[in-house]
C-alpha positions as CSV (number, residue, x, y, z in Angstrom):
1,M,-69.2,-13.7,-38.7
2,F,-71.8,-13.7,-41.4
3,L,-74.9,-14.2,-39.4
4,G,-77.6,-11.8,-38.4
5,N,-78.8,-8.5,-39.9
6,P,-80.7,-5.6,-38.6
7,F,-83.9,-5.0,-40.5
8,N,-85.1,-1.8,-42.0
9,R,-88.3,0.1,-41.2
10,R,-90.4,-2.1,-43.5
11,G,-89.1,-5.2,-41.8
12,Q,-87.1,-6.2,-44.8
13,A,-83.5,-7.5,-44.5
14,A,-81.0,-4.7,-44.7
15,G,-78.3,-7.0,-45.9
16,V,-78.0,-10.6,-47.2
17,W,-77.0,-14.0,-45.9
18,I,-80.0,-14.9,-43.8
19,G,-83.8,-14.1,-43.4
20,C,-84.4,-14.0,-39.7
21,T,-85.2,-10.9,-37.7
22,L,-82.9,-9.9,-34.9
23,L,-85.4,-10.4,-32.2
24,V,-86.0,-14.1,-33.0
25,L,-82.5,-14.9,-34.4
26,A,-81.6,-17.4,-31.7
27,A,-84.7,-19.4,-32.2
28,C,-84.8,-19.5,-36.1
29,V,-81.2,-20.1,-37.0
30,K,-80.3,-23.8,-37.3
31,H,-77.9,-23.8,-40.2
32,L,-74.7,-21.8,-39.8
33,E,-74.0,-19.3,-42.6
34,F,-70.4,-19.4,-43.9
35,P,-68.9,-17.6,-46.8
36,P,-68.3,-19.8,-49.9
37,L,-65.5,-22.2,-49.1
38,G,-65.3,-23.9,-52.5
39,E,-66.2,-27.5,-53.4
40,P,-65.5,-30.1,-50.6
41,L,-62.1,-31.7,-50.9
42,P,-62.1,-35.4,-51.9
43,A,-60.8,-36.6,-48.6
44,S,-61.9,-37.5,-45.1
45,A,-61.2,-35.6,-42.0
46,K,-61.7,-35.8,-38.3
47,L,-61.9,-32.8,-36.0
48,E,-60.6,-33.0,-32.5
49,I,-61.8,-30.3,-30.0
50,P,-60.5,-30.3,-26.5
51,P,-62.5,-29.6,-23.3
52,S,-60.8,-26.1,-23.1
53,I,-63.0,-25.1,-26.1
54,K,-66.0,-27.3,-25.5
55,D,-66.5,-26.0,-22.0
56,L,-65.6,-22.4,-22.7
57,T,-68.1,-20.0,-21.1
58,I,-68.5,-16.2,-21.4
59,R,-69.3,-14.6,-18.0
60,Y,-70.5,-11.0,-17.7
61,S,-72.6,-8.8,-15.4
62,D,-75.8,-7.5,-17.0
63,S,-77.3,-4.1,-16.6
64,C,-79.0,-5.2,-13.4
65,G,-75.7,-6.4,-11.9
66,Q,-76.6,-10.1,-12.3
67,L,-74.0,-12.6,-13.4
68,Q,-74.8,-14.1,-16.8
69,E,-73.2,-17.1,-18.5
70,I,-73.1,-17.9,-22.2
71,P,-71.9,-21.4,-23.4
72,L,-69.5,-20.1,-26.1
73,G,-68.0,-23.6,-26.3
74,D,-71.2,-25.0,-27.7
75,R,-71.3,-22.4,-30.5
76,L,-67.6,-22.9,-31.3
77,Q,-68.0,-26.7,-31.5
78,E,-71.0,-26.4,-33.7
79,A,-69.4,-23.9,-36.0
80,L,-66.1,-25.9,-36.3
81,Q,-68.0,-29.0,-37.2
82,E,-70.0,-27.3,-39.8
83,G,-66.9,-25.7,-41.3
84,I,-65.1,-29.1,-41.6
85,R,-68.2,-30.6,-43.2
86,R,-68.1,-27.9,-45.8
87,T,-64.4,-28.4,-46.4
88,F,-64.1,-32.2,-46.7
89,K,-66.3,-34.7,-48.6
90,T,-66.3,-37.0,-45.7
91,T,-65.9,-36.3,-42.0
92,V,-65.3,-38.8,-39.1
93,D,-66.9,-37.9,-35.8
94,E,-65.0,-38.0,-32.5
95,G,-65.6,-41.3,-30.8
96,T,-65.8,-43.3,-34.0
97,S,-64.1,-46.7,-34.0
98,E,-60.4,-46.9,-35.0
99,N,-61.4,-48.8,-38.2
100,S,-62.7,-45.5,-39.6
101,T,-59.3,-43.9,-40.0
102,P,-59.6,-40.4,-41.6
103,D,-57.2,-39.1,-44.1
104,Y,-56.5,-36.0,-42.0
105,V,-56.9,-35.0,-38.3
106,I,-57.5,-31.3,-37.5
107,Q,-56.7,-30.4,-33.9
108,V,-57.8,-27.0,-32.4
109,D,-56.5,-26.0,-29.0
110,L,-57.4,-22.9,-27.1
111,V,-54.5,-20.7,-26.0
112,D,-56.5,-17.9,-24.3
113,S,-59.7,-15.9,-24.5
114,S,-61.2,-12.8,-23.1
115,F,-64.6,-11.0,-23.2
116,D,-65.3,-7.4,-22.1
117,L,-68.6,-5.6,-21.9
118,N,-68.5,-1.8,-21.1
119,K,-71.9,-1.0,-19.7
120,E,-70.9,2.5,-18.8
121,A,-70.1,3.7,-22.3
122,L,-73.8,4.1,-23.4
123,Y,-76.7,2.7,-21.5
124,D,-78.6,0.9,-24.3
125,R,-75.7,0.0,-26.6
126,A,-72.8,-1.4,-24.7
127,P,-69.5,-2.0,-26.6
128,A,-68.4,-5.7,-26.4
129,V,-65.1,-7.2,-27.3
130,L,-64.4,-10.9,-27.7
131,H,-60.8,-12.2,-28.2
132,L,-60.0,-15.8,-29.1
133,N,-56.4,-17.1,-29.5
134,A,-56.0,-20.8,-30.6
135,T,-53.6,-23.1,-32.3
136,A,-54.6,-25.4,-35.2
137,R,-52.6,-28.5,-36.2
138,I,-53.0,-31.0,-39.0
139,H,-51.8,-34.6,-39.1
140,D,-52.2,-37.2,-41.9
141,R,-53.7,-40.6,-41.6
142,A,-50.4,-42.1,-40.4
143,G,-50.1,-39.5,-37.6
144,V,-47.4,-37.5,-39.3
145,F,-47.5,-33.8,-38.4
146,L,-48.0,-31.6,-41.4
147,H,-48.5,-28.0,-40.3
148,Q,-49.5,-25.7,-37.4
149,T,-50.8,-22.1,-37.3
150,D,-52.3,-19.5,-34.9
151,I,-56.0,-18.7,-35.2
152,K,-56.8,-15.4,-33.7
153,I,-60.0,-13.3,-33.8
154,S,-61.1,-10.1,-32.2
155,R,-64.8,-9.4,-32.5
156,Q,-66.2,-6.0,-31.6
157,E,-69.8,-4.8,-31.6
158,R,-72.3,-2.7,-29.6
159,L,-74.9,-4.8,-27.9
160,R,-78.5,-3.7,-27.4
161,L,-80.6,-4.4,-24.4
162,E,-83.4,-6.9,-24.8
163,Q,-86.9,-5.5,-25.0
164,L,-88.7,-7.8,-22.5
165,S,-88.1,-9.2,-19.1
166,K,-86.4,-6.8,-16.6
167,N,-84.5,-5.0,-19.4
168,C,-81.2,-6.4,-17.9
169,A,-79.8,-8.8,-20.5
170,Y,-78.1,-7.8,-23.7
171,I,-78.9,-9.3,-27.1
172,I,-75.6,-11.3,-27.3
173,E,-76.5,-14.5,-29.1
174,P,-76.0,-13.0,-32.7
175,F,-72.7,-11.6,-31.6
176,V,-71.5,-14.9,-30.2
177,R,-72.6,-16.9,-33.3
178,D,-70.9,-14.4,-35.6
179,A,-67.7,-14.8,-33.6
180,A,-68.0,-18.6,-33.7
181,I,-68.4,-18.6,-37.5
182,D,-65.5,-16.2,-37.9
183,F,-63.3,-18.5,-35.9
184,A,-64.5,-21.7,-37.7
185,T,-64.1,-20.1,-41.2
186,R,-60.4,-19.4,-40.5
187,V,-59.8,-23.0,-39.3
188,S,-61.6,-24.4,-42.4
189,L,-59.7,-22.2,-44.9
190,Y,-56.4,-23.1,-43.2
191,A,-57.2,-26.9,-43.4
192,R,-58.1,-26.5,-47.1
193,Q,-54.8,-24.8,-47.9
194,V,-52.7,-27.4,-46.0
195,V,-54.5,-30.4,-47.4
196,A,-54.2,-29.1,-51.0
197,G,-50.5,-29.3,-50.5
198,Q,-50.0,-25.6,-50.3
199,S,-48.5,-23.3,-47.6
200,P,-50.9,-20.8,-46.1
201,S,-49.3,-18.1,-48.2
202,S,-49.5,-19.9,-51.6
203,S,-51.3,-18.4,-54.6
204,A,-53.8,-21.1,-55.2
205,E,-57.5,-20.3,-54.5
206,P,-60.6,-22.3,-53.6
207,N,-63.1,-22.9,-56.4
208,P,-64.9,-19.7,-57.4
209,T,-68.4,-19.0,-56.5
210,P,-70.8,-21.1,-58.6
211,N,-72.0,-19.5,-61.8
212,T,-69.2,-16.9,-61.6
213,P,-66.4,-17.0,-64.2
214,A,-63.1,-17.8,-62.6
215,S,-61.5,-14.7,-64.1
216,T,-64.0,-12.4,-62.3
217,A,-64.4,-14.3,-59.0
218,S,-63.4,-12.3,-55.9
219,N,-62.2,-13.9,-52.7
220,L,-63.8,-11.1,-50.7
221,R,-67.1,-11.7,-49.0
222,F,-68.8,-9.1,-46.7
223,K,-71.8,-8.2,-44.7
224,A,-73.2,-4.7,-44.7
225,T,-75.2,-3.4,-41.8
226,L,-77.1,-0.2,-41.3
227,L,-77.2,1.0,-37.7
228,D,-79.1,4.0,-36.2
229,E,-77.9,6.2,-33.4
230,N,-80.4,5.2,-30.7
231,S,-80.8,1.5,-31.8
232,N,-84.6,1.7,-32.3
233,L,-84.3,0.8,-36.0
234,I,-86.2,4.0,-36.9
235,F,-84.0,6.1,-39.2
236,E,-85.0,9.6,-38.2
237,A,-84.1,12.8,-40.0
238,G,-81.2,14.4,-38.4
239,E,-80.0,11.2,-36.7
240,H,-76.5,9.8,-37.0
241,V,-76.2,6.5,-38.8
242,R,-73.4,4.1,-39.4
243,V,-72.9,1.6,-42.3
244,R,-70.8,-1.2,-40.9
245,V,-68.9,-3.4,-43.4
246,D,-67.5,-6.7,-42.2
247,V,-65.1,-8.2,-44.8
248,V,-63.5,-11.7,-44.9
249,N,-60.8,-13.0,-47.2
250,T,-62.0,-16.5,-48.3
251,G,-59.0,-17.1,-50.6
252,T,-55.4,-18.2,-49.9
253,Q,-53.5,-15.0,-50.8
254,L,-53.0,-11.8,-48.9
255,I,-55.3,-9.2,-50.3
256,E,-54.0,-5.6,-50.3
257,N,-55.4,-2.3,-51.4
258,A,-59.0,-3.4,-51.4
259,S,-61.7,-0.9,-50.7
260,A,-65.4,-0.4,-49.8
261,S,-67.5,2.3,-51.4
262,L,-71.0,3.6,-51.1
263,T,-73.5,4.9,-53.7
264,G,-77.3,5.4,-53.6
265,T,-79.8,8.1,-52.8
266,P,-78.0,11.4,-53.5
267,A,-79.6,13.2,-50.5
268,V,-78.2,10.5,-48.2
269,I,-74.8,9.7,-49.9
270,E,-73.8,13.4,-49.9
271,R,-74.0,13.4,-46.1
272,F,-71.1,11.0,-45.7
273,P,-67.7,12.8,-45.3
274,T,-66.3,10.0,-47.5
275,T,-67.9,7.3,-49.6
276,N,-64.7,5.2,-50.1
277,L,-62.6,3.5,-47.4
278,K,-59.5,1.5,-47.9
279,I,-59.6,-2.0,-46.4
280,P,-56.4,-2.9,-44.4
281,S,-54.3,-5.7,-45.6
282,L,-56.3,-8.9,-45.3
283,P,-54.5,-12.2,-44.8
284,P,-56.2,-15.5,-45.9
285,G,-59.2,-16.3,-43.6
286,Q,-58.9,-13.0,-41.8
287,T,-61.7,-10.4,-41.2
288,K,-61.7,-6.7,-41.0
289,S,-64.5,-4.2,-40.1
290,L,-64.9,-0.6,-41.1
291,E,-67.6,2.0,-40.7
292,F,-69.0,4.9,-42.7
293,V,-70.7,7.6,-40.5
294,A,-73.2,10.3,-41.6
295,T,-76.1,12.4,-40.4
296,L,-79.4,11.9,-42.2
297,P,-81.0,14.9,-43.9
298,L,-83.8,16.8,-42.3
299,L,-87.1,16.0,-43.9
300,A,-90.8,17.1,-43.4
301,Q,-92.2,13.8,-44.9
302,P,-91.1,10.2,-44.9
303,Q,-88.7,9.4,-47.8
304,P,-87.5,6.0,-49.0
305,A,-83.7,5.7,-49.4
306,E,-81.0,3.1,-50.2
307,I,-77.3,2.7,-49.8
308,R,-75.5,0.4,-52.2
309,V,-72.3,-1.1,-50.8
310,V,-69.5,-2.4,-53.1
311,V,-66.3,-4.2,-51.9
312,E,-63.6,-4.7,-54.6
313,E,-60.0,-5.6,-54.9
314,R,-57.3,-3.4,-56.5
315,S,-57.7,-5.3,-59.8
316,G,-61.4,-4.2,-60.0
317,V,-62.8,-7.6,-59.2
318,A,-65.7,-7.1,-56.8
319,A,-67.7,-9.2,-54.4
320,P,-71.5,-9.3,-55.0
321,P,-72.8,-5.9,-54.0
322,Q,-75.4,-5.4,-51.2
323,T,-78.2,-2.8,-51.0
324,L,-79.5,-1.4,-47.7
325,S,-83.1,-0.1,-48.2
326,F,-84.8,2.0,-45.5
327,T,-87.1,4.9,-44.9
328,I,-86.1,8.2,-43.4
329,A,-88.7,9.2,-40.9
330,P,-89.5,12.9,-40.1
331,T,-88.5,14.0,-36.6
332,G,-92.1,14.3,-35.6
333,F,-91.7,13.5,-31.9
334,R,-90.3,16.7,-30.5
335,G,-91.7,18.5,-27.5
336,D,-93.5,21.1,-29.6
337,N,-95.8,18.5,-31.1
338,I,-95.8,15.4,-28.8
339,G,-98.8,17.0,-27.1
340,H,-100.6,17.3,-30.4
341,V,-103.0,14.3,-30.5
342,P,-102.3,12.3,-33.6
343,A,-105.1,11.5,-36.1
344,Q,-107.2,8.6,-35.1
345,A,-106.1,5.2,-36.4
346,A,-108.6,4.1,-39.0
347,G,-110.8,1.1,-38.1
348,V,-109.3,0.8,-34.5
349,R,-112.1,0.3,-32.0
350,R,-111.6,-1.3,-28.6
351,P,-114.8,-1.1,-26.6
352,D,-113.4,-3.8,-24.3
353,T,-110.6,-1.4,-23.0
354,S,-111.2,1.0,-20.1
355,V,-108.8,3.7,-19.0
356,I,-108.6,5.6,-15.7
357,A,-106.1,8.5,-16.0
358,I,-105.2,10.3,-12.8
359,G,-102.9,13.4,-12.6
360,L,-102.0,15.5,-9.7
361,S,-100.0,18.7,-10.2
362,S,-101.1,20.2,-7.0
363,Y,-102.4,19.0,-3.6
364,L,-104.7,20.4,-0.9
365,D,-101.8,20.0,1.6
366,P,-99.1,22.5,0.6
367,R,-96.5,20.2,2.2
368,M,-97.0,17.7,-0.6
369,P,-94.4,18.4,-3.3
370,P,-96.2,19.2,-6.7
371,R,-95.6,17.3,-9.9
372,K,-95.4,20.1,-12.5
373,Y,-96.8,18.3,-15.5
374,A,-98.8,15.5,-13.9
375,S,-102.3,16.7,-14.8
376,H,-101.3,17.6,-18.3
377,D,-99.7,14.1,-18.6
378,A,-102.9,12.4,-17.5
379,E,-104.9,14.4,-20.0
380,T,-102.5,13.6,-22.9
381,I,-102.4,9.9,-22.0
382,A,-106.2,9.8,-22.1
383,K,-106.3,11.5,-25.5
384,Y,-103.7,9.1,-26.9
385,F,-105.6,6.0,-25.8
386,Q,-108.7,7.4,-27.4
387,A,-107.1,8.4,-30.7
388,L,-104.5,5.7,-31.2
389,G,-105.9,3.0,-28.9
390,G,-109.5,3.1,-30.1
391,V,-110.9,3.4,-26.6
392,P,-114.3,5.0,-26.6
393,S,-114.6,8.3,-24.7
394,S,-117.3,6.7,-22.5
395,N,-114.6,4.2,-21.4
396,I,-112.2,6.9,-20.2
397,S,-112.3,8.4,-16.8
398,L,-110.0,11.4,-16.3
399,L,-109.3,12.7,-12.8
400,T,-107.0,15.7,-12.3
401,D,-106.0,17.8,-9.3
402,R,-109.2,18.8,-7.4
403,K,-111.2,16.1,-9.1
404,A,-108.8,13.4,-8.0
405,T,-109.8,13.3,-4.3
406,H,-109.9,10.0,-2.3
407,S,-113.6,9.8,-2.7
408,Q,-113.5,10.5,-6.5
409,I,-110.9,7.8,-7.0
410,E,-113.1,5.4,-5.0
411,K,-116.1,6.3,-7.1
412,A,-114.2,5.7,-10.3
413,L,-113.1,2.3,-9.2
414,F,-116.2,1.1,-7.3
415,E,-119.0,2.7,-9.3
416,W,-117.8,3.7,-12.8
417,L,-115.4,0.9,-13.7
418,P,-117.8,-2.0,-12.8
419,T,-120.2,-0.7,-15.4
420,R,-117.7,-1.2,-18.2
421,R,-117.3,-4.5,-20.0
422,M,-115.0,-6.9,-18.1
423,K,-115.1,-10.2,-19.8
424,G,-112.0,-10.5,-22.0
425,A,-111.3,-6.8,-21.2
426,T,-108.3,-4.7,-20.6
427,V,-108.2,-2.1,-17.7
428,I,-105.4,0.6,-17.7
429,V,-104.9,2.8,-14.7
430,Y,-102.4,5.6,-15.2
431,F,-101.4,7.6,-12.1
432,S,-99.1,10.6,-12.1
433,G,-98.2,12.2,-8.8
434,Q,-96.9,11.1,-5.5
435,A,-96.6,7.7,-3.8
436,L,-95.7,7.2,-0.1
437,V,-94.1,4.0,1.3
438,S,-94.5,2.6,4.8
439,P,-91.5,1.1,6.7
440,A,-92.8,-2.3,5.6
441,G,-92.8,-1.3,2.0
442,E,-96.5,-0.9,1.5
443,I,-97.3,1.6,-1.3
444,M,-100.0,4.3,-0.9
445,L,-101.0,6.7,-3.7
446,V,-101.6,10.3,-2.6
447,P,-104.9,11.8,-3.8
448,Y,-105.6,15.5,-3.9
449,D,-106.8,15.6,-0.3
450,G,-104.0,13.2,0.9
451,A,-101.3,13.9,3.4
452,K,-98.6,12.0,5.3
453,A,-101.2,10.0,7.2
454,A,-102.2,6.5,6.1
455,T,-105.9,7.2,6.6
456,T,-105.9,9.9,3.9
457,L,-104.0,7.8,1.3
458,Y,-105.2,5.3,-1.3
459,R,-103.5,1.9,-0.7
460,L,-102.2,0.0,-3.7
461,K,-103.6,-3.1,-2.1
462,S,-107.1,-1.6,-2.4
463,L,-106.6,-0.9,-6.1
464,E,-105.4,-4.4,-6.6
465,S,-108.4,-5.8,-4.7
466,V,-110.8,-4.0,-6.9
467,L,-109.1,-5.2,-10.1
468,A,-109.1,-8.8,-8.7
469,K,-112.8,-8.7,-8.1
470,L,-113.6,-7.3,-11.5
471,N,-111.3,-9.9,-13.1
472,P,-110.5,-8.4,-16.5
473,Q,-108.4,-10.4,-18.8
474,Q,-105.5,-8.0,-18.3
475,A,-105.0,-5.1,-15.9
476,I,-102.1,-2.5,-16.3
477,L,-101.0,0.0,-13.7
478,V,-98.7,2.8,-14.9
479,F,-97.1,5.0,-12.3
480,E,-95.3,8.3,-13.1
481,G,-93.9,10.5,-10.3
482,N,-92.1,10.5,-7.0
483,I,-91.8,7.6,-4.5
484,S,-90.8,8.6,-1.0
485,P,-91.0,7.2,2.6
486,I,-94.1,8.2,4.6
487,Q,-91.7,8.8,7.6
488,D,-89.4,11.7,7.3
489,N,-86.4,10.0,8.7
490,P,-86.8,6.2,8.4
491,K,-84.4,4.2,10.4
492,T,-84.3,1.2,8.1
493,T,-83.9,0.7,4.3
494,I,-87.3,0.8,2.6
495,I,-88.0,-1.2,-0.5
496,P,-91.3,-0.4,-2.2
497,Q,-93.4,-3.5,-2.7
498,W,-94.8,-3.1,-6.2
499,D,-94.4,-6.8,-7.0
500,L,-97.6,-8.1,-5.5
501,H,-98.2,-11.8,-6.2
502,G,-101.3,-13.7,-7.3
503,D,-103.0,-11.2,-9.6
504,K,-103.1,-10.3,-13.2
505,T,-101.9,-6.7,-13.0
506,I,-98.8,-5.7,-15.0
507,R,-97.1,-2.7,-13.3
508,L,-94.9,-0.2,-15.3
509,I,-93.2,2.0,-12.8
510,A,-91.3,5.2,-13.6
511,V,-88.8,5.0,-10.7
512,E,-86.7,2.2,-9.2
513,G,-86.9,2.1,-5.4
514,L,-87.3,5.5,-3.7
515,G,-86.8,8.4,-6.0
516,K,-88.1,11.3,-8.0
517,G,-89.3,11.1,-11.6
518,I,-87.6,13.7,-13.7
519,D,-89.6,16.7,-15.0
520,D,-88.6,17.3,-18.6
521,D,-89.1,21.1,-18.9
522,G,-87.9,21.1,-22.5
523,H,-90.8,18.9,-23.5
524,E,-93.2,19.9,-20.7
525,H,-93.9,16.4,-19.6
526,G,-92.6,14.0,-17.0
527,L,-89.6,12.3,-18.6
528,F,-91.2,8.9,-18.2
529,T,-94.5,10.0,-19.7
530,Y,-92.8,11.8,-22.6
531,Y,-91.2,8.6,-23.7
532,L,-94.4,6.6,-23.0
533,L,-96.2,8.9,-25.4
534,R,-93.5,8.6,-28.0
535,G,-93.6,4.9,-27.7
536,L,-97.4,4.8,-28.0
537,R,-97.2,7.1,-31.0
538,G,-95.0,4.6,-32.9
539,E,-91.4,4.6,-31.9
540,A,-91.9,1.5,-29.8
541,D,-93.2,-0.4,-32.8
542,T,-90.1,-2.6,-33.0
543,N,-91.4,-5.1,-35.6
544,R,-92.9,-2.3,-37.8
545,D,-96.3,-3.9,-38.1
546,G,-98.2,-0.7,-37.3
547,K,-99.1,-1.8,-33.8
548,V,-97.5,-1.0,-30.5
549,T,-97.8,-3.8,-27.9
550,L,-97.3,-3.8,-24.1
551,G,-94.0,-5.7,-24.5
552,E,-92.7,-3.3,-27.1
553,V,-93.6,-0.1,-25.2
554,S,-92.4,-1.4,-21.8
555,G,-89.0,-2.3,-23.3
556,Y,-88.8,1.0,-25.2
557,V,-89.7,3.2,-22.2
558,R,-87.3,1.5,-19.8
559,Q,-84.5,1.8,-22.3
560,K,-85.1,5.4,-23.3
561,V,-85.8,6.9,-19.9
562,A,-82.7,5.4,-18.4
563,W,-80.6,6.6,-21.4
564,A,-82.1,10.1,-21.4
565,A,-81.8,10.6,-17.6
566,K,-78.1,9.7,-17.7
567,S,-77.1,11.4,-21.0
568,Q,-79.3,14.6,-20.9
569,F,-80.0,15.2,-17.2
570,N,-77.0,13.5,-15.6
571,Q,-79.3,11.7,-13.2
572,E,-80.4,8.1,-12.6
573,Q,-83.9,7.0,-13.4
574,R,-84.7,3.4,-14.2
575,P,-88.3,2.4,-14.8
576,L,-89.3,-1.1,-13.6
577,L,-91.7,-3.7,-14.9
578,F,-93.5,-6.2,-12.5
579,P,-93.8,-9.0,-13.1
580,P,-91.2,-9.4,-15.9
581,L,-92.6,-10.2,-19.3
582,K,-91.3,-13.2,-21.2
583,P,-91.3,-13.3,-25.0
584,D,-94.1,-15.9,-25.0
585,D,-96.2,-14.2,-22.4
586,P,-99.7,-13.3,-23.9
587,A,-99.5,-9.9,-22.1
588,A,-96.4,-9.0,-24.1
589,S,-98.4,-9.1,-27.3
590,L,-101.3,-7.1,-26.0
591,V,-101.9,-4.2,-28.5
592,L,-102.1,-0.8,-26.9
593,T,-102.2,1.5,-30.0
594,A,-102.3,1.4,-33.7
595,L,-100.5,3.9,-35.9
596,P,-101.9,6.4,-38.3
597,S,-99.9,7.5,-41.3
598,I,-97.6,10.5,-40.6
599,T,-98.6,13.6,-42.4
600,S,-96.7,16.8,-43.1
601,S,-99.0,18.8,-40.8
602,E,-97.7,16.8,-37.8
603,A,-94.1,17.4,-38.6
604,P,-92.2,20.1,-36.7
């Protein structure tokens, strides 16, 4: 289970064992990370793995209701083989000729397994539990049975939703690999004990860690992980955090009365109800997990902090300590200052980006339902792209309420926009208001002088046609508001057709299907736009490079809006992204804003 660490605000590892970020873990990890198992035994061994393990598959339903399959058997086989290679000086692969008779044969058979993912517990961090129950047997080179034992693991962890694609799948690969290594470690330690001529409960131990005196070597190894409440890896003042400690006994004795303790920055450590936890009795090869929980102190300015984790046995012998370094960020994203335009990011100029921001809080036709904060949202979006996106004011067209008539929207698209630079350019169209949908699914935006008559509306196809003719390098449509049928009582199910094919436009839509975007009265914004602003302001900067990309902000907004709608408003609102972005899609890395430094004047 010693694989994968979250990263702190600076992008540095918050623990030890590996150096890959969580987002690229599956791609960069090739060598499995095991706890120290001692010097390889001077013998040869062959590992026999039945199809019940090789073909084992995890099946679960993702957040979009689609069935997903993970080949757990591949991970288990890879981990078991690596563990045996680390345990014996020579290994004999399956299928090798009979002339290559190994000194020992290790057989691992699966008894049963289970996997559960509770998506309803918390939208963007779902508790997952994986159980594996197997039997390990060892024979000598003559086929004489030597010993048998049960190998059981129970891995529990909260899984985050991925940031790209349709925001459906969970980041499950690190969890699966950790479980595979946990399982393989127990098999390897068991094989070492038996081959050394000892029972699994004997007192002999593997060789101590290199460069560590035998008298002070501990058989405890652990991984410390720092987790924030909302899983965005920004450790905000006033936020709940957890220090998770996963401990493994790499020795051959039962370890009792061991403990884990925390020290570090006083302002942080004093927030923990306890800084010392007892580790339950830990049999050889077994793992245990425990957590410390605290609330970070309220601060007006960023403050670096660290938590030092120590795991030691009753005798005082300790495993190598681990330090979790991070920065506590001020809670500078509340409703009383999200409308305050941040300082302009130094050196950021994007004359090749154009923005059309349209907001309609009222309509000429009183039968059209108003969007309370639509015009204010459009104004704030325009200001953010100018301040943080480096878009010149001459490249921003703002149309609100009476200025957002059908003819004014046409003028902005057909007369103003073509005068902007288009070669290698980005065009962003933000629309906050109402959209009506025909029985066939055609989408029509409602201008100020629009009504429930197709001739007064602005067809999405017309907008797409304009963008196709101008041919910018990238076009982005952001829709905030309500989506309703143009007919009062439609007789058939209507599915809005946002997903138009054959164009370059990325569409980030506030509402799935027909529905109403939530007005967030506490923050005086549409809920979707509120989180869009927070994302552009810096919270979506997942890799902490000071830049917010389209991929980062789309994943952040979809995650946060769905979570906030459910937890704070007891409603359902799931933003959509068309077409889905893949990690290697150039549009995913398109930079939208750059971040200025946070000053005390911006703090609440």
